[in-house]
N, C-alpha and C positions, 0 to 999 in steps of 0.2 A: 411437607411435614405439618402436623397439628394434632391436637388432642381429640377426645371423643366428642360425639355430637351433644352429649349431656353437658360436658364442660363448656362447649361453645354456647349452648342455650343459657347456661348459668351466667357466663360472661356477658352475653347480650342483654340479659335481664338487668345485670348490675350497671351496664353502660346506659340502659334506658333510665335507670334510677338516677344516675349521675347527670344525665342530660336534662331530665325533666319531661321527656316525651319518648314514645316508643315507635314513632313513624320512621321508616327507613333506617332503623337501628342495624339491620343485617348488613346493609351497604356500608354504613359508617364503620362498623366493626371490621368488615373486610378491608377497608381502607387503612385502619389502624394496624392490621397485620402486615401491611406492606412497609411499615417503618421498622427497620432492622434494629436500631439502637434503642435500648430502654430509656436512656437519658433523653434522646430526641422525642420519644413517645410521651414521657412524663412532661417535658417542656411544652409539647404541643397540646396535651390535654389540660395542663394547668392554665395555659393562655386561653384555651377555648372555654373552659368552665369558670375561669376566674377563681380557682380553688387549687391549692397545692397541699391539702390535708392528707391524713392517713388513708382515707378511703381511696383517693386517687393513687397514692403510692402503692397500696395493696392491689388495686386493680391492675396497675402497670406490671407489678411483679407476677401476677397470675397470667397476664397476657404473654409475658415472656416465657413462662413455664408451659403455657399452652402451645406456643410456637415450637418448643423443644419436645413436645409430646410427653410432658411430665405432669404429675398430679398437681391440682390446684391446692394452695396452702391457705387461702382465705375464702374458700367457696362457701363456708357456713355463714359468712357475713352478708351473703346475698339476701338472707331472710330479713335483715334490718331495713331493707328498702321496700316500701309498700306502695300500693296504688294511691293512697291518699297523698303521698309526697308527689307522685306524678301529676295528680290532678291539680294540686296547689301550684306547682311550678310550670306546668305546660302552658305555653302561649305561643302565638304565631311568630313573634319577633325572635324569641329564643330559638325556636325551631329553625327559622330561616338562617339565623346566624351560624348554627352548627352545620346545617346542610351546605351553606356557602363555603364554610371552612373546609368541609370534607371535599367539596369540589376543587378548591384551591390545592389541597393536598394531592388529589388525583392528577391535577395539572402539573404539579411539581414532579411527581413520580414519572409522568409521561415525558416531561422535558428531560429528566435525568436519563431515561431509557433512550431517548432520541440522541442525546449527546454521546451516550455509550456506543450506540450503533455508528455514529459519525466517526468516533475515534477508531472503531474497528475498521471502517471503510478506509480511513486515512492510512492506517497501518497496512491494509491490503494493497492500496495503491503504491505505497512506499516500497513494499516488497516486490511488487510487479516492476517498478522502475529499476530497482537494484538488479533484478533478474535480466532485464533488457540490457542494462549497462554491462553486466557480466557476459552476456551473449555477444555484444558488440566487441568486447575485448577479445573473446575467443575468435570471432570472425577476423578481427584485425591481425591477430597472431597467425591465424591460418593463411591469410592472404600474404603476409610477410614471408612465411616459410615457403609458400609456393613460388614467390618471386625469386627467393634465394636459390631454390632448386633449379628454376629455369635458367638463371644466370650461371649457375655451376655447370649445368648441362651444355649451355652454349659455349662456355670456355673450354669444356672438355672436347666438344665437337671441333672447335677451332684448332685445338692442340693436335687432335687426331688427324685433321686435314693437313695441318702443317707437317706432321711426321710422315704422312703418306707422300706429300709433295717432295720432301727431302730424299725419300728413297728412290723416287723416279729420276731425280736429278743426276745426270751423268757426271763422271769425275772430270774436273777441270784439266784441260790440256795445255793451258798457258796461264800466265799471270792475269791477262785481260779477262779471260773466261772466269777465273776464280774471283776476281773483283766484281764481275757482273753478278755472279751467283750470290756473293756475300751481300751486295746491294739489294738484290731481290729478297733475300732472306730477311734483311733488316726492315724492308718495306712491309713484308708480310707480318712481322712481329709488331710493327707500329700499328698496322690496321687491326690486328687482333686485340691490341691493348687499348685501342681508342674507345672512349666512353660514348655511349649513345647520347643524342641530344636530349637534355632533360625535358620532361613534359611541362606544359604551360601551367603556371600557377597564378592565383589572384585572390581577391577577397569576395566572399559570398555576399550577394545583395540582400538575401533574406534567409533566416534560419528559423524553421518552425520548431524542431526539436522533438516531434512526436515519434520519430523513427518508424513511421508507417502504422502506428497504433490508432491514431485519430483520423488521419487521412489515408488514402490508398497508397501503399508503397510503390515507388516508381522504379528505383534501381539501387545498386550498391556502388559506392566509390571503389574503383579498382585499385586504389593505392592504400586506403586505410580501412576499407570494408564498411564504412558508415552507411546506414540505410537512409535514402532520401525519399521523402513523400512527394505526392503530386503537387502540393501547394508550394514546396520549395522549387520544384522543377529542375531542369538541367542548368548547369552553371558551375561555379567554383564551389568545392566542398567546404562547408563551414568549419570542418574539423582540421583537415590537412591542407586545404587551399588548392589542391589539384583540380583540373578541369574535368567535369563529368559531362560526357557527350552521349547522344543517342547512339545505340549500337549500329543501326543501319547506316547512319551518316558516317561513322568512323570506318565501316567496312567499305563504303563507297569511295572514301578517300584512298583507302589502301589499294583498291582496284585501279 
């Protein structure tokens, strides 16, 4: 957004009159446009020029209107600044002071932009971490449901096997036979209800916590679904404490 080229030229001429020289006025004016607040612009110019009079106030008002693409209200006052004033006030020390101040302002704007980008990057990383945590929770719930389904199926298979065995059992012909059948049935029930030996648990020696985003993912914990990276290696899961083993080693043991 901005006004016409004629308004810009008039404002640059007025700025040159205020500064006392016309070197690099275009760059300085462009830097002034980067200041959003009129209060900050007035404070900056007043400090730079050592003057907070009406001419500075009117210039700030017109810069603000120029940024909004509105007509200047003090444009006619530009004729009050003449080249004699420029010649009387121009000197290398004043010029260097203004140029240095403009450079400092550019540096502040660049620093503010860098800080803004850093905040945006921090927010992006935060959202990424939240998504990873949500995914881990989904994987954990999925693993839990799978284990429950497998346990339910196992119990159902054991019940079906028990029912089939009872059908094949011949009717007892004596009290001894009936007692033996009853004992066998009780033993089968006990075996069906026996809980498997719980897996080994312990404390993890090291927890990276990158979940395979910084280092290469290694495997998932079969109990909680947590992703372990290569740096963490195999061992006890830092989340649930169950042992994570290499798949080929576990299969070798089962054989």
